[in-house]
DOLOKOL-719069 format. One record per residue: residue in three letters; x, y, z of N, C-alpha, C in turn. Coordinates in steps of 0.001 Angstrom, whole numbers, plus 500000, padded with zeros to 6 digits. Example, Ala and Ser with C-alpha at 12.3 -4.5 7.8 and 13.67 -1.06 7.14 Angstrom:
ALA513190494310507800512300495500507800513200496700507800 SER512850497750507080513670498940507140512900500030507870 
//
This chain:
MET631757883538800447631769882897799108633151882172798862 LYS632984880927798290634196880145798044634494880213796645 LYS635858880342796347636370880370795021636268878932794257 ARG636075878936793087636117877677792457637411877179792156 ARG637719875886792463639124875491792194638927874052791709 PHE640021873477791104640227872025790641641170871446791802 TYR640962870180791856641650869528793031643073868971792275 PHE643271868826791016644384868409790502645044869379789623 THR646417869644789981647202870606789286648304870129788653 LEU648290868715788395649225867855787804649547868429786274 SER650661867977785707650909868316784360649991867501783552 PHE649722867946782045648859867166781277649359865761781203 GLY650600865569780889651111864154780721650852863272781992 THR651129863775783114650972863200784384649511862830784562 GLN648528863696784080647172863479784423646616862360783492 VAL647273862382782265646870861348781299647259859943781755 CYS648362859844782212648951858527782903648159858203784232 PHE647683859203784898647114858835786011645565858430785814 VAL644978858904784670643546858692784241643878857204783741 VAL644808856821782978644802855500782378644921854545783456 PHE645859854820784580646016853979785815644597853732786531 LEU643954854779786622642579854644787424641559853826786655 MET641579854137785275640592853364784488640877851828784572 LEU642278851471784454642527850095784505642259849595785898 MET642336850369786953641617849872788234640255849623788181 ILE639492850635787454638047850377787271637627849137786622 LYS638341848818785566638220847891784563638494846497785288 THR639334846474786282639545845240787039638798845004788307 GLY637809846041788610636924845655789879636367846847790535 VAL636833848073790318636124849148790920634762849620790544 ASN634305849068789369632917849412788908631922849050789865 TYR632282847795790577631186847389791412630833848393792516 LEU631734849428792801631417850399793789630272851482793387 GLN629834851419792198628794852315791750627394851423791921 LYS627170851268793230625946850411793637624747851167793334 ARG623634850407793070622336851233792846621277850562793761 GLN620415851528793950619143851159794756618324849999794026 THR617725849095794631616929848185793945615648847923794541 LEU614774847013794021613435846817794478613382846431796118 SER612524847266796721612276847231798302611025847794798601 ASP610501847198799690609114847796800094609371849029801113 ASP610741849213801482611167850304802245611128851654801545 ASP610610852734802109610795854026801360612056854494801747 TYR612674855246800635614107855889800800613532857311801267 CYS613300857347802597612593858645803023613569859880803201 CYS613466860808802362614551861949802424613807863154802238 MET612686863390801422612230864641801197610680864554801197 GLU610146865868801082608725865846801142608113866827800169 ILE606926866880799681606631867779798704606017869119799419 GLN606237870230798990605785871449799589604886872396798624 GLN604363873330799210603553874213798387604127875521798274 SER603764876097797022604242877422796714603173878470796558 ASP603504879813796859602341880700796791602056880973795329 THR603017880613794376602909880957792999602606879743792218 GLN602540878543792768602476877469792132601086876457792646 THR600716875587791914599712874675792462600384873686793383 GLU599416872796794024599924871894795009601099870958794301 GLU600851870609792926601656869542792406603031870225792276 LYS603320871409792373604611871966792098605273872043793436 GLY606538871360793751606893871084794948608270871711795056 TYR608712871654796384610046871971796904610501870769797637 ALA611700870412797362612330869266797979612507869551799624 ASP612126868581800341612442868720801776612683867414802426 TYR614094867294802909614470865847803375613772865696804624 GLU613314864452804918612770863984806126613837863178806891 GLU613532862834808123614371861782808805614761860534808091 TYR616044860120808244616351858908807449617626858352808038 ALA617972857148807745619163856605808258620381857249807826 GLY621431857499808509622624858097808110623564857343807133 MET624090857908806249624820857217805180626367856876805756 GLU626822855848805097628178855447805381629037856514804972 GLU630243856548805521631321857624805228631850857166803850 ARG632383858287802995632915857987801761634175857118801938 SER634353856153801100635740855392801124636581856000799967 GLY637811855640800204638892856053799208638571855731797805 GLU637935854518797724637698853968796443636606854865795754 LYS635607855327796491634496856174795858635115857579795530 ASN635998858062796336636857859150795839637401859055794554 ILE638042857969794343638580857575793231637802857780791903 LEU636504857297792058635312857378791012635144858817790811 SER635112859605791853634891861025791545636071861815790952 ALA637201861382791066638417861873790610638537861507789140 VAL638035860270788833637973859942787371637096860730786633 ARG635855861002787068634955861845786549635572863239786275 GLN636176863665787207636835864989787109637852865138786110 LEU638705864219785966639692864212785062639453863783783569 THR638399862997783345637984862393782128636885863155781439 GLY636214863881782422635099864753781815633747863956781329 GLU633704862997782234632479861955782078631219862548782636 GLU630276862677781690628988862814782285628240861652782693 PRO627897861547783926627173860172784280625857860038783755 GLU625469858794783677624022858455783384623215857993784438 ILE621899858418784686621329858076785942620176857194785486 ARG619718856375786564618392855615786282617429856188787331 VAL616357856619786859615346857264787798614155856344787799 LEU613686855896789071612465855284789107611228856224788963 ILE610295855858788119609245856911787766608032856285788572 THR607525856839789503606403856565790318605049856816789637 ASN604005856131790122602595856486789701602114857636790347 ALA600943858122789953600236859344790451600263859439791872 ASP600232858308792542600108858341793984601389858204794641 GLY602421858338793856603903857980794516604148856686794712 GLY603406855545794361603854854316794441604831853847793317 LYS605367852728793567606566852235792679606091851495791334 ILE604875851009791470604492850311790145603177850893789545 HIS603187850668788264602037851162787455601118849932786902 GLN599846850213787504598854849121787232598597848994785714 SER598653850066785048598512850248783527599461851098782911 LEU599898850736781764601012851674781250600761851878779569 GLN600505853051779177600276853420777827601381854621777476 ILE602045854454776306603120855255775860602924855776774430 SER603570856848774148603631857407772705604619858316772647 SER604680859105771435605840859854771251605366860743770003 LEU605757862071769739605549862733768610606450862304767768 ASN607683861615768037608543861221766989608566859636766894 ARG609232859167765849609292857676765584610061857141766858 PHE609581855981767256610372855328768589610311853902768342 SER611243853255769055611459851900768861611422851099770255 VAL610975849909770292610793849072771430611563847915771178 VAL612681847733772167613667846585771953613430845691773106 SER613375844400772835613264843212773754613801842108773281 ASN613814841053774149614296839708773605613575839248772541 ALA612454839777772110611687839289771072612009840036769741 GLY613005840990769907613296841797768617613019843202768831 THR613106844016767713612915845349767775611690845735766916 ASP610829846766767512609744847058766769609625848624766598 THR609395849138765584609312850584765352608130851134764989 PHE607871852194765674606482852891765570606609854326765156 GLU605680854799764288605418856228763918605044857026764943 GLY605634858345764991605079859248765898603542859371765970 GLY603066859421767270601635859569767546600913858084767766 LYS601869857168767532601121855738767970601109855604769438 LYS599879855186769821599669854901771268599798853376771505 LEU600638852996772380601025851719772702600758851234774177 ASP599809850435774240599394849884775520600416848560775883 MET601027848829776978602260847998777292601726846618777753 ASP600581846578778349600228845208778818599821844322777519 ASP598943844941776573598813844234775484600026843688774624 TYR601091844772774649602276844580773918603278843310774621 PHE603241843410775918604017842341776716603208841018776482 SER601897841054776590601283839735776431601492839195774950 GLY601295839981773991601463839529772734602948839100772248 LYS604017839584772912605253839296772721605770838217773570 GLY605034838054774750605551837149775729606872837402776461 ILE606850838830776770608309839400777243608084839893778573 GLU609126839975779366608954840626780713609764841917780857 SER610323842347779831611019843803780048611315844243778624 CYS611497845514778415611878846032777098612377847503777360 SER612878848128776470613456849481776452612708850120775285 VAL612476851561775576611755852365774608612560853598774499 SER612721853962773146613524855288773039613275855784771469 LEU613585856978771436613303857632769903614427856840769066 CYS613828856853767741614524856363766757615807857399766048 ASP615193858564765786615846859317764809616755860494765500 ALA616533860620766789617232861808767468617475861484768970 SER618451861954769453618728861839770956617582862750771668 ALA617018862225772594616076862801773362616547863883774276 GLU616069865102774310616799866164775120615669867138775494 VAL616079867978776384615411869154776826615973870497776242 PHE615153871226775640615826872511775090614834873691775278 SER615369874920775274614594876180775413613799876351774009 ASP612685876730774284611790877108773096611341878639773172 PRO611671879574772579611247880814772836609811881106772507 ASP609179880294771686607903880374771377606739879581772290 CYS607250879139773393606628878490774279606250879132775586 ASP606433880595775625606019881396776777606550880975777924 GLY607878880780778017608525880379779270608607879033779420 GLU608076878081778790608052876700778760609255876081777793 ALA609693875071778356610653874347777385610165873191776850 ALA610663872878775528610199871603775004611019870494775464 VAL610276869366775732610964868039775945610862867012774932 GLU611781866598774285611803865530773222612016864188773722 GLY610941863274773740611213862093774167609978861148774270 ILE609685860285775200608738859280775343607674859869776230 CYS606443859773775830605392860403776598604676859223777238 VAL604332859240778661603489858319779243602188858794779417 LEU601292858234778614599914858701778543599020858236779794 SER599520857182780312598766856614781531599115857318782743 LEU599735858383782732600335859028784084600213860596783845 LYS599892861294784773599890862695784859600446863109786163 LYS601355864268785766602084864796786949602069866225786677 GLY601513867024787819601356868439787612600299868778786683 GLY599480867840786424598417867950785413598559867779783979 GLU599887867199783741600439867065782388600835865461782452 HIS600792865074781037601433863714780749602820863820780684 PRO603784863479781446605192863660781416605846863091780228 ILE606849863757779579607581863402778460609027863110779020 TYR609544861918778855610912861681779349612070861769778355 PRO612982862473778534614127862218777530614984860979777888 GLY615838860545776962616611859394777232615889858091776917 THR615938857074777726615269855680777397614424855392778616 LEU613418854844778260612426854205779173612520852581779335 MET613055852193780555612965850707780803611644850280781358 VAL611053849351780723609806848769781401609953847466781617 TYR609623847088783074609616845790783604608353845456784101 ARG608106843985783753606756843532784290607000843259785916 SER606151843731786660606226843531788081606090842075788360 PRO607089841413789064606948839926789380605621839538789924 GLY604977838548789440603772838041789994602527838699789558 GLN602563839864788893601314840509788724601526841326787318 SER600334841751786643600361842392785386600399843919785676 ALA601504844404786202601676845817786536603336846044786166 PHE603688847226786203604974847543785506605770848482786489 TYR607064848245786314607978849259786935608520849944785697 LEU608761851309785875609147852226784821610364853003785301 ILE611406852807784453612756853487784988613279854212783718 ASN613713855506783915614262856526782984615666856539783083 ILE616313856030781883617769856063781930618200857319781100 VAL618715858220781829619052859530781313620357860203781596 GLU620956860948780824622196861513781138621856862801782203 MET622803862986782980622751864087784089622115865323783520 GLU622689865936782556622220867167781937620886867256781444 SER620400866051781032618978865904780595618043865705781684 TYR618532865196782761617733864929783986617421866183784838 LEU618545867052784850618525868168785843617317869168785560 PRO617067869648784250616023870549783994614669870332784599 GLY614455868876784493613204868417785118613251868349786642 VAL614303868440787238614294868652788611614223870082789117 VAL615032870805788515615106872407788890613616872919788670 SER612917872540787515611629873039787210610601872614788351 SER610785871360788848609950870728789766610203871436791321 GLU611371871854791421611938872152792765611789873664793050 MET611680874575791966611814875910792042611250876599790897 PRO610334877661791110609549878260789989610542879263789340 ASP610316879535788139611170880391787094611385881691787705 ASP610327882223788443610245883682788857611007883769790268 PHE611922882681790688612707882989791831614144883596791453 GLY614209883808790091615429884423789590616614883695789072 GLU617281884108788068618327883250787332619284882753788373 GLU619892883647789293621084883057790073620327882225791203 ALA619236882293791744618548881214792447618506879965791707 LEU618024879960790512617844878791789679619128878091789532 LYS620268878798789222621571878152789104622140877610790394 ALA621728878222791536622108877649792771621445876302792948 GLN620003876284792623619292874972792620619930873940791709 ALA620154874322790619620850873400789722622094872838790213 VAL623043873608790750624270872845791356623753872011792505 CYS622934872282793368622340871464794310621925870158793822 ALA620882870290792779620331868999792272621507868290791717 ARG622408868824790993623396868043790400624381867429791501 SER624624868165792525625427867529793653624784866585794455 TYR623482866587794519622890865575795245622713864160794396 ALA622696864309793144622570863122792312623992862541792275 MET625084863455792234626365862872792277626745862225793387 TYR626397862804794638626541862211795905625973860769795942 VAL624571860665795423623928859464795528624676858309794697 LEU625092858701793599625815857837792654627108857346793240 ASP627801858176794078628955857814794748628884857114795903 ASN627763857392796676627727856930798128626592855844798407 GLU625366855815797635624429855204798037624628853575798209 GLU624070852963799102624288851541799244623032850875798577 ALA623194849927797706622183849059797073621348848204797985 ALA620049848327797891619164847272798586618911845985797577 THR618539844953798222618512843839797590617119843588797043 ALA616964843387795632615495843143794982614913841680795632 LYS613686841799795834612972840477796149613034839488794989 LYS612663840174793776612595839280792533613219840055791467 GLY613993839306790490614349839932789376615640840711789502 ASP615931841617788659617147842518788575616722843880788265 ILE615778844334788952615363845835788520615854846750789582 SER616570847750789141617464848720789970617317850010789545 TRP617592850927790377617615852386790071618458853196790904 ASP618784854481790634619650855240791370618783856205792320 LEU617867856787791515616995857972792165615601857750791854 VAL614689858139792803613208858018792700612688859529792278 ASP611668859495791499611246860781791021610396861851791943 THR610424861292793250609676862041794190610560862623795171 THR609860863250796348610739863886797373611469862768798154 ASP611268861362797787612336860564798414613657860780798031 ASP613954861474796841615105861962796485615017863385796029 GLN614630863556794787614415864888794208613222864703793146 VAL612338865667793245611135865814792520611685865975790990 TYR611000865089790169611457865225788755610449865081787804 LEU610319866049787008609325866088786009607875866061786428 SER607582866865787551606363866870788245605276867829787350 GLY605865868452786240604923869298785416605737869727784319 GLU605198870895783667606021871337782587607508871817783062 VAL608457871791782034609868872180782271609803873718781765 ASP610643874470782592610663875962782331612048876174781686 THR611966877244780962613194877643780137614357878144781130 GLY613774878734782153614882879290783253615572878195783760 ALA614871876917784058615402875799784670616595875325783673 VAL616194875230782392617035874768781293618324875583781237 ASN618170876914781321619327877723781013620152877621782389 ALA619636877501783485620307877498784690621237876209784684 CYS620739875180784193621528873877784157622586874007783089 ARG622304874737782057623405874768781099624662875774781465 GLN624196876761782059625192877849782636625991877337783703 THR625561876122784353626348875510785460626880874176785201 GLN626790873871783912627049872339783493628253871832784156 GLY628169870648784683629067870018785298629584870416786726 GLN628891871597787218629358872143788499628743871513789718 VAL629593870998790593629270870178791677629924870738793054 LEU629161870799794100629696871247795395630518870088795925 TYR631681870209796223632743869172796818633331869612797950 GLN633745868600798690634555868503799972635377867416799986 ASP636643867533800286637509866370800455637540865416799226 GLU637515866129798101637546865556796724636499864501796475 ALA635217864818797010634030864100796773632831864880796720 PRO631803864728796225630559865512796121629812865333797574 VAL629390866580798039628690866649799234627194866414799016 LYS626285866295800041624965865982799948624188867425800343 PRO623910868169799506623388869338799772621772869457800313 HIS621697869565801549620215869688801856619710871015801460 TYR618331871055801169617646872244800720616313872102801151 TYR615554873259801227614111873252801762613562874568801297 SER612277874907801523611549876079801107611825877152801682 ALA611489877316802985611709878612803744612085878409805178 SER612860879289805639613104879214807154612013880015807922 TRP612193879997809351611350880965810118612314882085810547 GLY613518882110810135614635882997810668615825882534811247 ILE615647881180811691616861880532812296616697879156811627 GLN618092878745811432618282877470810644618527876337811545 ALA618010875231811345618442873974812074619920873315811893 ASP620256872303812436621538871481812114621139870137811646 GLY622068869387811562621822867928810971621269866982812038 ALA620951867307813130620410866618814176618939866413813791 VAL618307867289813083616916867299812567616774865864811694 PHE617914865358811166617783863936810518618355862876811440 SER617921862727812594618296861712813445619853861853813564 GLY620310863043813670621828863163814124622749863097812938 GLU622384863161811828623460863298810561624417864424810885 GLU625537864072810660626692865034810919627170865472809467 THR627396866876809423628059867269808153629054868291808627 GLN630133868507807912631134869369808026630957870705807351 TYR630149870635806216630038871844805479628592872572805577 LEU627784872054806591626561872684806855626603872846808582 LYS626006873960809019626061874104810355624747875054810674 ALA624054874960811886623054875771812410623379877229812164 ALA622617878233811684623019879553811586621782880269812134 ALA621979880782813288621008881691813959621013883059813350 VAL620000883294812592620070884608811956619159885732812689 LEU618609885157813731617862886077814663618657885967815983 LYS618516886966816968619386886705818077618585885668819010 THR619505884792819775619029883683820425619329884017821902 GLY620292884846822301620538885124823628621666884075824030 SER621798883982825331622806883086826027622293881622825852 ALA623216880740826328622853879323826260621575879020827097 LEU620783878211826627619644877912827337619848876781828440 GLN619312876929829498619549875826830582618442874875830787 ASP617213875329830492616113874535830861614960874611829808 LEU614004873728829830612852873871828776612195875111828900 GLU611778875648829905611102876952830011611809878050829199 GLU613274878154829566614007879121828853614037878937827275 MET614042877598826993614093877178825405612817877594824727 ASN611808877256825298610496877474824802610182879161824643 GLN610425879906825840610426881310825731611483882076824881 ALA612399881448824554613466881934823604612873881655822139 PHE612152880745821872611598880365820617610537881485820402 ILE609583881545821348608525882434821325608927884041821118 SER610004884386821895610500885692821788611031886031820292 ASN611923885071819793612424885171818544611356885144817379 TYR610247884322817516609299884149816621608482885659816481 GLN608392886260817567607758887495817603608327888661817114 ILE609718888614816764610414889526816066610153889681814927 LEU609595891003814338609202891135812893610553891117812123 PRO610438890679810933611626890639809895612384892030809699 ASP611465893063809750612091894345809511612808894940810803 GLU612642894280811998613217894588813315614691894018813275 ASN614927892971812519616239892216812563617295893102811845 SER618190893357812626619383894393812227620516893650811652 ALA620507892272811873621544891335811726622880891863812159 GLU622993892340813480624157892918814042624860891684814766 ASP626087892254815208627008891159815845627320890027815031 GLY627617890115813807627891888924812808626892888109812531 GLU625598888396813007624490887402812620624061887570811154 LYS623625886440810491623222886666808989621950887195809101 LYS621784887724807810620454888548807447619423887434807094 VAL618161887751807267617079886822806813616756887299805432 PHE616958886468804526616636886628803139615338886011802574 ASP614634885088803459613429884499803119612143885001803731 GLN612259886233804265610965886655805038609839887023804119 ALA610218886835802605609034887230801684608315885906801526 SER608631884916802002607950883667801880606541883904802594 PRO605379883560802078604309883518802790604184882616803978 TRP605230881625803985605164880635804906606084881129806147 PHE606724882327806030607524882699806931607014882820808395 ARG605692883064808418604935882985809574603447882433809213 TRP603270881359809961601760880739809845601170880437811093 THR599698880283811137599058879822812209598066878703811804 CYS597702877889812727596602876821812240595974876394813696 ARG594732876325813713593873875795814739593536874346814428 ILE594090873345815294593780872037815152592871871381815988 PRO591691870840815483590766870034816399591548868838816917 LEU591413868651818282592156867622818809591699866221818568 LYS590390866178818122589959864847817811590781864199816691 GLN591441864927815811592327864569814900593510863712815401 ILE593917864088816685595057863626817226594620862225817892 SER593526862257818589593157861160819520591503861338819788 ASN591012860147819979589551860033820332589465860325821934 ARG590509860205822557590479860630824038590397862086824233 LYS590056862478825396590077863927825843591433864228826240 ILE592071865214825730593488865653825932593497866872827068 LYS594266866490827945594461867594829131595427868780828693 GLU596578868339828068597638869329827730598525868743826531 ILE599071869634825792599991869461824755601200870314825128 ALA602361869687825397603446870440825714604825870155824899 VAL605336871105824341606725871092823897607771870739824972 THR608247869366824827609240869050825897610676868959825468 ASP610918869299824261612370869404823764612326870136822430 ARG613341870757822121613594871407821068615111871228820517 GLY615268871236819124616586871080818593617134872415818196 THR618302872414817811618963873593817265618202874350816270 GLY618154875679816593617115876419815498615765876525816079 GLY615466875645817101614056875872817612613090874859817278 TYR613532873865816434612403872892815956611866872001817131 VAL610768871608817191610148870796818153610656869200817855 SER611525868779818658612067867535818654611403866499819602 GLU610488866970820491609735866042821339608401866771821789 LEU607259866047821788606118866690822021605281865767822994 ALA604927866297824189604113865408825188602643865670825111 ILE601784864783825038600398864644824973599899863977826120 SER599106864973827163598763864243828308597199864196828321 TYR596658863022828777595238862677828663594642862957830079 THR593262863243830025592608863430831309592504862221832091 ASP592700861067831507592706859708832155593950859449832971 GLY594875860441832860596414860272833645597269859611832874 THR597017859278831613597978858711830781598604859881829880 ALA599818859497829287600506860536828418601349859623827351 GLU601620860286826231602398859753825371603464860833824850 LEU604577860404824380605659861397823773605695860930822170 ILE605850862031821449606178861999819996607365862521819879 ARG608419861719819468609871862045819350610214862184817789 GLY611066863261817533611609863299816161610698864509815385 ALA611531865443814762610759866583814091609850865980813032 GLY610199865013812403609363864448811270608147863640811801 SER608246863087812970607052862381813638606231863563814048 VAL606603864428814724605779865530815144604896866304813996 ARG605623866366812940604881866913811816603830865978811181 ARG604168864774811319603095863800810754601988863645811676 GLU602210863613812963601166863389814002600259864435814074 LEU600785865784813873599911866980813843599303867449812401 GLY599841866820811406599535867369810014598397866462809446 PHE597329867173809157596150866423808541595837867476807327 SER595258866801806279594781867454805068593826868488805291 GLU592997868423806382591836869284806711592515870538807227 ASN593483870563807881594201871726808663594161872875807753 VAL593673874013808230593607875432807402594807876204807944 TYR595721876613807140596889877363807455596711878799807143 ARG596836879777807989596724881200807730598170881870807586 LEU598527882127806370600019882550806178600050884155806423 GLN601399884595806580601628885910806844600984887030805887 ASP600674886391804625600228887476803553598648887509803672 GLY598091886748804743596755886809804855596053885610804140 SER596611884918803163596098883833802372595914882548803305 THR595097881648802732595070880477803732595345879113802657 ARG595840878038803241596241876873802499595623875750803234 THR595333874726802627594965873321803109595435872340802257 GLY595277871005802499595434869921801825597020869509802095 LEU597576869911802985598971869477803460598863868092804362 SER599573867067804152599528865941804857600448865912806163 ILE601228866802806250602071867087807454602217868424807762 LEU602539868957808806602871870391809185603894870913808383 PRO603792872192808014604699872933807206606132872810807738 SER606188872801808907607549872765809744607339872335811216 ALA608414872038811791608550871634813238608922872792814017 PHE608826874126813293609256875411814180608009876023814649 PHE607385875626815803606150876237816254606084876266817666 TYR605069876980818335604659876798819701603162876713819771 THR602751876312820819601245876108820925600679877111822023 ASP599212877483821861598510878191822899597932877078823934 GLU597191877524824916596564876653825724595214875861824919 ILE594893874834825345593712874130824646592587874895824919 GLU591680875160823874590586875802824027589274874794823780 VAL588090875026824309586896874250824249585758875005823816 ASN585212874720822697584189875633822120583114874595821633 ASN581708874527822316580685873645821986581212872231821993 GLY581999871970823197582608870799823332583685870168822545 VAL584101871005821552585166870611820742586520871267821225 GLN587427870513821452588609870817821810589627871163820656 THR590302872208820642591174872841819658592411873302820448 VAL593584873373819531594786874218820016595435874978818774 MET595733876127819151596276876870818153597819876808818087 LEU598381876550816794599661876511816554600200877811815831 HIS601382878396816406602062879408815643603321878999815253 GLY603419878996813828604593878349813260605180879138812334 GLY606437878810811844607272879540810753608047878715809949 GLY608139879149808678608922878347807671608262877142807241 PHE608879876639806022608302875438805464609514874467805055 GLY609312873303805783610542872374805436611329872164806745 HIS612396871370806590613055871027807770614047872108808379 GLY614405872921807506615222874224807992616690874056808040 PHE617156872784807299618668872552807289619239872819805944 GLY620199873587805726620787873631804301620395875028803710 MET620047874919802339619695876083801601618156876415801560 SER617840877611802006616396878006802074616198878504800598 GLN615229877774799736615004878246798411614474879607798343 TYR613534880164799370613147881475799356614299882384799667 GLY615313881878800561616398882709800946617308882745799624 ALA617377881779798795618108881850797508617579882998796744 ALA616220882872796638615533883967795803615584885389796419 GLY615651885515797648615784886774798302617307887335798086 MET618260886357798083619621886825797751619738887209796485 ALA619191886455795515619203886862794022618588888120793649 GLU617469888506794375616906889753794201617838890788794713 GLU618635890736795720619395891647796229620700891720795542 GLY620927890882794364621902891076793630623196890085793688 TYR623058889079794695623998888053794749623994887044793652 ASP625332886641793256625265885593792250625142884195792774 TYR625107883217792051624776881959792519625982881279793459 THR627167881692792883628322881031793782628367881894795182 GLU627875882969795227627749883654796709626501882989797525 ILE625498882756796886624445882005797329624881880707797941 LEU625438879953797196626060878685797622626925878736798768 GLY627876879725798555628804879942799646628131880352801057 TYR627158881143800814626390881471802037625741880349802941 TYR625077879347801935624478878281802628625365877068802867 TYR626509876727802124627195875662802266628635875967802451 GLU629008876276803697630377876598803884631344875475803938 LYS632542875901803582633671874881803568633388874012802265 THR632665874451801463632582873539800134633461874267799015 GLU633659873567797958634309874153796720633399873781795581 LEU633172874872794732632317874595793456633427874108792369 THR633252872888792188634138872292791117633447871680789903 THR634031872071788828633669871629787497634389870032787310 ILE633370869104787207633904867697787165633679867077785728 TYR632850867827784760632862867392783421632507868431782505 
//
């Protein structure tokens, strides 16, 4: 567990002078450092949606996928973090709101609100009473405009706890009637910026919102309320830290047309945001940790998190070699001596996989498994090989594993003498993952509908042929990339009495929990 501390212990007068100096620096040119993502056809691939045993498929957990490594933090960006810490500045975030399929543009857009709202554009300001349904295509055509902002008139949009809503929180803001997420029309606090898509009658939708109004929508989307108060607080700190890291570090992409930009996407490309109803537990967790961020070297860290491990955690190599000083692989089950060859590596994985959770005594300084309650802790799936290729397959073999046991290379040999290699944990999961796959979980339940494998932690049996159909059985464990904080692990620790600072200290070593506003 890491103790909370502040990085500046200067006298108040010295702090004031220092803040003034820094603000002058910002005014004369440092602001350009807060770069933002802009329009691009490239996916900012970091996370993926996951299933929960207590939630529908729309309720997801963030899971970072392979992506290009980020540039190191510069001294100037650290100055921005220092200014926020000293001035108590709560940042504003621009979130790209995707359509129901995860795409960046909306072919149609209708909005409304229970409260009076205004639409501001270069054609002037229009005010509408609560309950008015506004078709933006008609509005844009009638006004001859290319962009506008939509916000409430009489009150600041916010997210707040409502004890009469049976565990749900009330969101005051602008409702998008043409969109459903988690089976609900999402309501966005803050301001909605609407931009006509260049060259077509479609729209980009960006939610401009303050950090603490943004976070409840993330925590509710990433972790169910029944995971416990301390787990939710740990998740809130992770979500805030991720957003702060992006604001301080992300490089901007160049828009093809126009000046449309954003900081974060509302999907697993960044963090899932308002995928359904907001929970009161999430609201309270964000309030109780307000302004708290995981720091290292006076700058926010990028806290990876995922749903559940199989008992051993991966390292940053699962993301094409990303290096972090505050996260490291943690073997929570015995792995034995250093592995010398592929056969030893695969056999070690199988041996560890077959250790039952209650047999793990966590001896010799090993970490305890806290997430074995996840139904995904162990899973199996029989895959018809015709899903992989129309050619007849001779053998499927794991030819390399990364730290923690994830499959980093898979060889597929065909009866015609040819073969192919699938490299990278993310690629392996995509190539073997089909929505038709049926997964049998350790609690006896079954799941289907996933577009990728739950994890890359698995081994295979020999290929079987029944009635001319080739199949292979996968024995897997965990859900997600396996690097950083296990959300089921956080829930398990909370159930055993750990508080959120201890949970964060367990998963994010060498970080400091710092209040920056």
